[in-house]
Wavefront OBJ file of the C-alpha trace (Angstrom):
o trace
v -9.973 18.983 3.259
v -11.802 18.717 6.544
v -11.044 15.994 9.052
v -14.580 14.582 8.702
v -14.032 14.256 4.928
v -10.814 12.320 5.516
v -12.659 10.068 7.967
v -15.316 9.387 5.304
v -12.568 8.541 2.798
v -10.899 6.193 5.291
v -14.231 4.420 5.884
v -14.247 3.490 2.168
v -10.965 1.618 2.599
v -11.893 -2.011 3.352
v -9.064 -2.169 5.873
v -10.668 0.524 8.033
v -14.375 -0.128 7.366
v -15.012 -1.652 10.798
v -13.014 0.865 12.821
v -14.836 3.274 15.112
v -15.130 6.769 13.522
v -13.496 8.338 16.588
v -10.406 6.206 16.021
v -10.435 7.053 12.301
v -10.437 10.751 13.259
v -7.329 10.143 15.319
v -5.723 8.261 12.418
v -6.585 11.046 9.966
v -5.279 13.649 12.415
v -1.968 11.838 12.975
v -1.438 11.066 9.274
v -0.067 13.374 6.614
v -2.133 14.142 3.533
v 0.181 13.945 0.512
v -0.325 14.561 -3.193
v 1.722 13.344 -6.137
v 1.684 14.227 -9.819
v 1.934 11.648 -12.588
v 5.335 9.933 -12.457
v 6.253 11.190 -8.981
v 7.715 8.602 -6.598
v 6.060 7.730 -3.280
v 9.075 5.607 -2.295
v 11.920 3.631 -3.888
v 12.934 -0.002 -3.725
v 15.652 -0.327 -1.075
v 14.499 2.698 0.979
v 13.812 2.309 4.693
v 10.161 1.521 5.389
v 9.114 4.534 7.436
v 5.420 4.787 6.485
v 2.449 3.110 4.829
v 0.250 4.943 2.329
v -3.514 4.742 1.940
v -4.404 5.718 -1.617
v -7.437 8.006 -1.378
v -7.724 8.941 -5.060
v -5.691 7.967 -8.087
v -3.522 5.035 -9.127
v 0.082 4.061 -8.500
v 2.376 1.597 -10.267
v 4.406 -0.910 -8.265
v 7.781 -1.366 -9.961
v 10.568 -3.847 -9.198
v 14.196 -3.622 -10.283
v 15.421 -6.792 -11.989
v 18.654 -7.691 -13.796
v 16.717 -7.060 -17.029
v 15.481 -3.635 -15.902
v 12.477 -2.265 -14.057
v 9.175 -4.133 -14.439
v 5.643 -3.211 -13.367
v 4.262 -5.905 -11.090
v 1.006 -4.301 -9.975
v -1.148 -1.205 -9.981
v -2.636 0.133 -6.744
v -5.984 1.948 -6.918
v -8.262 4.032 -4.684
v -8.921 2.705 -1.195
v -5.808 0.525 -1.149
v -2.799 0.431 1.130
v 0.811 0.212 0.002
v 4.140 0.236 1.802
v 3.065 -1.821 4.766
v 5.338 -4.800 4.022
v 8.528 -2.908 4.869
v 6.967 -1.833 8.173
v 5.593 -5.232 9.151
v 8.685 -7.199 8.159
v 11.154 -4.484 9.217
v 12.928 -4.700 5.856
v 13.787 -2.153 3.198
v 11.199 -1.346 0.518
v 10.606 -4.307 -1.788
v 9.472 -2.142 -4.714
v 9.320 1.380 -6.071
v 5.879 2.989 -6.135
v 5.150 5.825 -8.586
v 1.962 7.767 -9.226
v 0.361 6.579 -12.477
v -2.217 9.383 -12.231
v -2.548 12.419 -10.013
v -2.775 10.846 -6.603
v -3.830 11.758 -3.067
v -2.860 9.587 -0.121
v -2.623 9.512 3.622
v 0.909 8.801 4.797
v 0.791 6.848 8.076
v 4.081 6.787 9.975
v 5.518 3.438 11.040
v 4.891 4.296 14.704
v 1.197 5.154 14.156
v 0.669 2.208 11.811
v 2.046 -0.303 14.334
v -0.025 1.277 17.127
v -3.110 0.978 14.949
v -2.455 -2.753 14.493
v -1.955 -3.196 18.241
v -5.130 -1.296 19.112
v -7.328 -2.890 16.438
v -6.826 -6.628 15.885
v -9.508 -6.525 13.165
v -7.207 -4.307 11.076
v -4.368 -6.755 11.636
v -6.577 -9.577 10.331
v -7.522 -7.521 7.276
v -3.845 -6.707 6.593
v -3.063 -10.434 6.727
v -5.872 -11.044 4.205
v -4.514 -8.353 1.869
v -0.987 -9.760 2.082
v -2.185 -13.348 1.613
v -4.140 -12.289 -1.476
v -1.057 -10.547 -2.905
v 1.098 -13.604 -2.183
v -1.449 -15.872 -3.847
v -1.572 -13.691 -6.973
v 2.222 -13.460 -7.088
v 2.539 -17.245 -6.792
v 0.080 -17.746 -9.663
v 1.890 -15.165 -11.813
v 5.269 -16.783 -11.127
v 3.888 -20.242 -11.925
v 2.434 -18.951 -15.207
v 5.742 -17.294 -16.148
v 7.721 -20.401 -15.283
v 5.372 -22.534 -17.401
v 5.744 -20.122 -20.350
v 9.522 -20.133 -20.014
v 9.607 -23.950 -20.164
v 7.409 -24.238 -23.258
v 9.363 -25.021 -26.416
v 8.786 -22.475 -29.204
l 1 2 3 4 5 6 7 8 9 10 11 12 13 14 15 16 17 18 19 20 21 22 23 24 25 26 27 28 29 30 31 32 33 34 35 36 37 38 39 40 41 42 43 44 45 46 47 48 49 50 51 52 53 54 55 56 57 58 59 60 61 62 63 64 65 66 67 68 69 70 71 72 73 74 75 76 77 78 79 80 81 82 83 84 85 86 87 88 89 90 91 92 93 94 95 96 97 98 99 100 101 102 103 104 105 106 107 108 109 110 111 112 113 114 115 116 117 118 119 120 121 122 123 124 125 126 127 128 129 130 131 132 133 134 135 136 137 138 139 140 141 142 143 144 145 146 147 148 149 150 151 152 153
């Protein structure tokens, strides 16, 4: 794929919509284009957070290990970012992410991702929005589960 095509794909990602095309070219150039087949793992829970992934095409399942086994907590679709939490919080991966369909992504190294946030505060604000939305949904899901667990049968 040509660099200009990758730039067009990045422009579709809400996170990068307001970024100057010249800067998106640099991001596309410094990122690795990766492909995964169904069931292949992008990264595993507990791994070191060394990169974030922008899903260009396809879907990925977000899976968490629990005492009762692995559970699916979310599905990531086109034009989404995944893997940024481990970079931002400097912690190990909080979940395993596997391709649910054939998937193409841009892998952005930790170094380039952090530089991007430094250079473009608007991306930082959008990342905060994405994370706040995820936290809100997780809180609602946990509240619903807790309420179900307390209900007498």
